[in-house]
N, C-alpha and C positions, 0 to 999 in steps of 0.2 A: 416617244414609246413610254407608256404608262406602266410603272411597276405595280404589280398586285401586293398589297401589303399583307404579310404573313401572322401579323398579331391578331389573336383572337379578343375580340372585346368582350368581356365579361358581362352577362346579363344579370341585374340584380335579381336575387332570390326573393322568392314570394314567402313571407313568414307564415307559420302554423297558424291554424285558427284556434285561438284558445276555446273559444265554445265547444267545439268539437270534441276536445280533451275532456274538458269537464263533463260533456254528455255521456261518453266513454266510462269515466271513473263512475259516474253516478248510477249507471246502469251495473256495473260492477258490484258496486256497495249494494245495490238494490237486491241483486241475485244472493249475496251473501247474507242478508237481513232474511228474505225469501228462504234461504237454504238452513239457514239457523231455526227460523221459525217452524220448517218442517220436521229438523232434526230433532228439536223439542216436544213437538206432538207426537212424532212417532213412538221416542223414549217414554212420553208420559202415559201411552196405551198401556205398558206392561205394569207400570207403577200403578195406574189408576186400577186395574184387576186386581192386583197385590193387596190394595187398600182395601177392595169390596170383599177379598177372600177373608182379610182379617176382620173386618167388620162383621161377616157373616159366623166366621166361627166365635167371635166373641158373643154374639147373639146366643149361639147355643150353647158355649158355656155359663152365660147368663143364667138361660133356661134350666138348664142342670143345677145351677147350685141354688134356684129358687125352689125345685124339686128335691133337693136333699134337706134344704130346711124345713119343707112341708113334712117329710119323712123323719126327719130329727123330731119334731113337735109331735106327730104321732107317736112315735117311740116313748117321748117323754110323758105324754099322757097314760100311754100302755104301761108304760112304769110306775107310776103314781097310783093307777089303779090296783096293780099288782101289790104293791106296798101296803095300799089300803085292804086288801083283801088278805094278805099276810097277817097284818096288825088285826083284823078280825078275827082270824083261825086262832092266833095266839091267845086272844082275851077268851076264847071260846073253850078253850085246853082246859081239861078238869084237872091233869095231873094227879090223877087218882092212884093209887098204891095200895095194892092187894098183898097180904102175905099169904104164901102158899104154905111154907115152913117156918116156924119160928124157935131158933136154938134147939132143934130136934136130935137128941142124943142118938148116936147110930154106932153100935159095933160091927165092923167091917173085919172079916175073916183076912188071914194073909193069903197071898197069892196063890200058894202052893195048896192050899184048898181047895181051891175054886170057887165052891159053892158058898155065897154068902161074902164074897169080896168085892162087890159092888153093891150099889143101892140107887133106885130111879125114883122120882116124882113126876107126876103127870098132872096138867092141868089145860084147861081151854082158854087160850086168848081172845078176848072179846074184840081187842083192836089191835093195831101197830102199835109197840112199845118196846120195852128191855125189861130184863130180867136182871136182877143183883142177886149174885150168890155168894155167901160169905161162908168159910169153912175153917173149923180149927181142930187139927188132929194131935195125936201124940208120936204120931210117925210123919218122916218129911215125904214119903211116897204117896202122898193123898193128890188126886188128880180128879178133876171136873170135865165134863162135856156136855152138849147140849144138841136135840135134833129137834126138828118140828117139822109138822105136815099142816101145812095152810089150807084153806078151803078150796083155792085152786087146783090142788091136786097134788104140787110139786114137792118132795123133801128137800130140805137144807140140813146141814149138821155143821157142828164144829169138830176141831182135832181135841184130843185130849191135853187139857193143861194142867201141868204139875203146879199146884198151890202150896205144896211143903207144910209146914205145920201151921201156918195161918195164910188166907189169901181170900181176896175179894174179885170177882169177875163179873163184868156187865157183858150181857150178850142182845143184841137186838132181835124181838121177836114177831113175826108176822098174825094176822088173827088166824085161828086154829089150834090145833093139838102141840103142846110143847111138853118135851121129855126132858127132864135134867138128871144126868148121872152123877154120882160120886163115888170112886173106887179107891180100893186100899191096893197099891201095886208093891207093897212091901214083902219078901217072900217068905220069913218067918214070924213077923209079927203084926197081931191082931190091932186094928187101929180102933181107937177110941175117937169118934169123930161129933162135932155138934155141927149143924147146917142150919141155916137161915136163908130161905130163898123168897124174895119180894119181886111183885111184879108192876111197873109202874106206866099206865099208859096216858 
């Protein structure tokens, strides 16, 4: 009787194919590279759009800058023209002075007498200019005022200004009628006043 052997004979194992492993590893690397390229491409789309946006805005700013340079050049030219015109007008100014009153002595009554306590001088200004009013008085309550009626029709006037014993006032005037007032505000003393009025234009 033959006994069956219980020993299991080990079969030799088949070694793994190295070429297949390398093929799989190569595919993985390939997909990684492809994924990386795709990721870079997708990420580059917004960057490209942003760069185009920057270039567009830079172009607009450049055009605005050129427009401002042109405007500045035009303003410079206009300013030079105005300066030249002003210089011409300055050279054409006559600066003529007309004496309206020259050290004219005037007796002004005291304020309580009312009548004769003020005096006025009227002249017509041919151009815009100014009047120079010089007053000397023996009382300190001497005051000066001015009123004008230009050809345009409206009226302008100044408030009364106390010049005391001596004073000089300058008033701008417009073309038209000009009235200058000198008054004595002393209650009981008559004023012995000398008045000089010149008109310069």
